[in-house]
N, C-alpha and C positions, 0 to 999 in steps of 0.2 A: 644394298645391305644397310642400316641403318642404322646410326651410332646414337647412342644414348644424349640427349640434349638436359644437361649439365654437369656436373664434378664428376668423374670416374676413381673412384677407389678400386686399384686393378686386385683381382685374383690370383693372378701370375702373371707374369711376365708377357706373358702369350693374349695376356689380356688386351682387347680393341676398343671393349668397347659394345662392344657391337650387342643390337638389343633385338630380340633377347638373347640371351649369351647362352651361348652354345655350352656353357658352363668349363669349367675348369677345376685344376687340383685347389685345395685351398691355401695357397700359397704366397700371398698378397706381399706383391716387395712395397710395399706401399705404409704399411708398419714398420717400423725400423727403430731394432734394440741395435742403438751404437753408441758409443764413450763419448763423452760431451766435442761436439766442432766450431769453432771460433763462430764461423759462417754458413750458417745451418739453413738458410736459403740457397742460397746456392753449391752448397753439396749436396741436397735433396736436388736441386733442379739437371745437376750436370751428369748424376747418375743415374737419371731416370731412366737409365736403357737399362738396369741392371739394381741387383738386391746387394745395399751395402750391410745388409745387416750383421751383425758381432754375435757372438752366443753370448747368452747374459751370465751375468756375474752369482752364483751359486747365494756366493756369502755376502753379500748385499743387500739392499733396501733401495737402494737407489741410479738403478738399472732404466737410464735415459729412454726413452720411448719418443720418436721423429715417427709425425706423420704426413702427408703429401698427398695433393690430389690433380686432378687435371680438366683444369674447361672447355669442357667437349661441345660447349655450347654455344652459336655464332654470336652472340653477347655480349660481353663484359658478363660478369657476375658481383656482388657486391654484399657481402655481409656475411656469409659463410662459415661457418664450425666446423668443429671433427671431433667424434667422442670416439675412446675406445675403453673397451668390455674384455673383463680375461673370461676366463672359462677354464676348468679340466679336460681334455684333451675328446674330445666327441669326436664320434661318426655322422651326428645326428644335433648339433645347431638348433635346438630347437630356442624362442629368445628367452625362456623361464630357463635355461644352463645358463646365461652369461646379459642378461641385464641389468640385476642385482648388484653386478660390479665391478664399474665406471673405476677408470684408472683415472688416479688425478696429476695433476703438477704439485712441484712445491708449494704451493699458493692453500690449496686443495680443490681449485675447480674439477670442475671433470668436462672439460670439455675445453679444446682452444682454439684460436681463431684465426680462421686466413688470413690471406691481409686481405684489405681492409673490400680493390676492388682486383679483379683476377681478370687480362683479356683472352679474350678469344684464342684455343690455345694451349696457352701458355701453364703453368705449374704453380699451383700457390702452398706455399710452406707453412705446419704449424707458426706459429707467433711463440710458441712455448713448449714444451717438451712431458708428457706426461713420465711420472716417476715407476720402475714395474719395481713391487718388492718381492724379493725371490726367498725369503727368509720366512713370512710367517705363512708362504702361502706357493706350493707347486704349479698353482693356473698359469699357464702360458699359454695356452690359445684363447687367440684373441678375435674382434671381431670391431670392425671399424666403421663407422658412419657419418656421411657429409650430411649437413641439415639448415638448415633456417634462423634457426635458431642455438643459443647455447645446450638446448633439453630438446635430445630427436624423440618423436612420435614414435616408440615399441609398437610393435603386431604384440597380442598376446601369443601365448602355444595355438599353433594348426591345428584342428582336428583333423587333419590326414599329412600323407606320405605329399599326396596331387598338391594342397594345399603351400606346402612349404616351399614345393618346387617351385612355383613360378611365382612369388616372393621373389627368393632368389633370382632365379634369373630375367624377373625383369624390374630388377631395380640397381643398379650399377651403380647406386652410390656407396654402395653396400659392402662392407668386404670379408675376408676369411683370413686369418693365417694358423694357419693349426702344420706346422711345422717347427719342429724343434733342432735346436743345434747342440752334442751334447762333444762337449771339450774331454780330449783322451780319454775318453772312455775306459773303465778301467780292467772288468771285466767280462771271459770268454761267451758268460751269457747275458742276454739283454732282453727285458720284457717288457711292453707297453699297455698301461690299462686305458683302454679308450671306452668310454660309455657307449651305451646306446639305448634307443627306445621303440616302441610304436606306440604314436599318437593314436591310434584308435581302438574304442574302445569292443570292438565290431571284429573287423578282419585281419586273420592270417592274413602274413605279406611276402609273397617270396621273398629270397632275399640272398643275394648272389656276395661273399665277400672277395678278394682280390688282392694279395699279398706279393709285393714284388720285391723283390729283394737288389742291388745295384752295386756295386764297387768290385774290387779284385780281393775278392772274401774267396781265404785259405781252402783247399783242396777239404773234402773233409766237412765243413760247415751243415748246417742244419737250418731250417728254418719252418713254422706254425704258426696254428692261430685256434683259440680252445676257448667257448662259451660251454659250458658244462649243463644252466642253463636252457640252452637255445641247441645242444644236441651235436656241438660241433668237436672236433679234437681231434685234428691232423696236424701230420709233421713231413717236408721232402729234406732231400739230400741238394742242396744246390744243382748237384751235376743231373735232375733233374729240369733244368731249365728257373731263372729269376723269376717268372710270375709262375702266382698257382692260385684255385680258385677254391671254392670246396660254395653250399650250397644248405639252409633250412630255409626254411615256416617257421617267420616270426609271430608271436602269438600276440594275440588285442593286449595293449596293453602293456605290455611287457616293460622292461624296464630295469636295465641289468650293465654288463660291462662285458666287453670285448678281448683278452690278451691275445696281443701278439707277439713273439716271440724270437732270437732266432742265436745258436750257440757256435760256437769256434771250437778248434778242434784242440788238443788241449796247450801251452803253450804261445798259440798266436793271437795277434792282438788286430783291434779294428784298423784296418787301411783307409787315411784320409779319405773323407771322400763319397763313401760308404752310404748305403743310405735301407730304409726299413720301413716302407708301407702302405698301410692296410686304406682300399676304394671297398667303398660299400656300396650296392646295385638294388634297387627295391622292384619290383614285379608291378605293374600300372595296367589299368583293363584298359584295351587301343582307342575305346572312346572319350578317356579322359585327355582334358586340354591338357598334362603335362605330358601326353605320350607324343604330343612332338617333339621334346626334348629326347628321347629314347636312343641306347644306345646298340645300332645291331649283333646279335650275338657271333655274326661269325669278326666283326671285330677283336669281340671279347673272349675268342678264341675257344668259346662252349655249345652245344647244343643245344635243343631246345629241351630235350629228356636229361638232358642235363641239369638243371636251373629246379627242384623240387616245387611244383606246384604252379613253375610258370602254363601250365596247360598247351594247347593249339594256340589263341592267339594273344599271350600275354605280352606285353616288352617293361623289357628296361630300363631303367633312368637313371642315373650316377648321383647320391644324394649327400652323400661325404666323401672325407678322407682323412685321413692322421697321418704324418711321415717325421723321421728323426734321421738326422743326417751324422754322422762322425767329423768332425771335424779336430786338429791340432791345436796344440799352446800357440803353435809358428801365426794363428791366426787369433791369436788375444785377443787384446783393445791394447 
């Protein structure tokens, strides 16, 4: 097993910095929305084994966002910075979705410095915090990057899913947080709109969407996924199981959105800790470099014939995900 030689920003708590990354949900615990703390360095180092993120205050322009990164190198690292960008929730975080929307500090800076020198194996915490405005924008998906300069080099949009997947799996200094915490959600019906696109101008791509609900949802609850432009509109009772899939072919240059929804019975409330997640896999040719990161069909619980257009040799590679967790006021800042 090879570890990344540099600063790691994790995609999830399970992310150890293995290169190439086996692929994780974009639930980064290293982009931390949290009320102000007196000693961020100590707090974020002491909580490195968990995610202390709190729900964003929707009525505030001043939500603090802290960052941290771990030095996986065998040598001390000096002079590094972290930038964070925001985007609409998306199942395909191509750079143009987020690169033009940096978070800023109170002084207007678009990056924060890590400690001047971070020892091998140590956690470096940003010396300042960003502010997330939750009034003027509803964009809460975030991408974080560690770089040697205050202005990171961001790639242009990739020409294919394959190229994007290779970039994500090989760069452990980049992380994503596409997980929203919703406090005291008042309605029994929930909807989330996630953008989705196909970078190829010539290929139809086999696509598998997986919707997962968790938590003690009451009997009679349903959940589903819809994108009329992609020809999908289906739903399931939770009694059929918490994980369901639907496949389609995504046409060339598609640029749209996918709706994931859930509905509780009349009079029911969202239980604390319940979640609704959507993950997307795309079909890759077996000779592609990205095919090395495929997920076996049996692990997904689907047959080859159930995935439209996959054919006899195609494989599925995880592209992205979006999630929502329902929390209560007892978890307020």
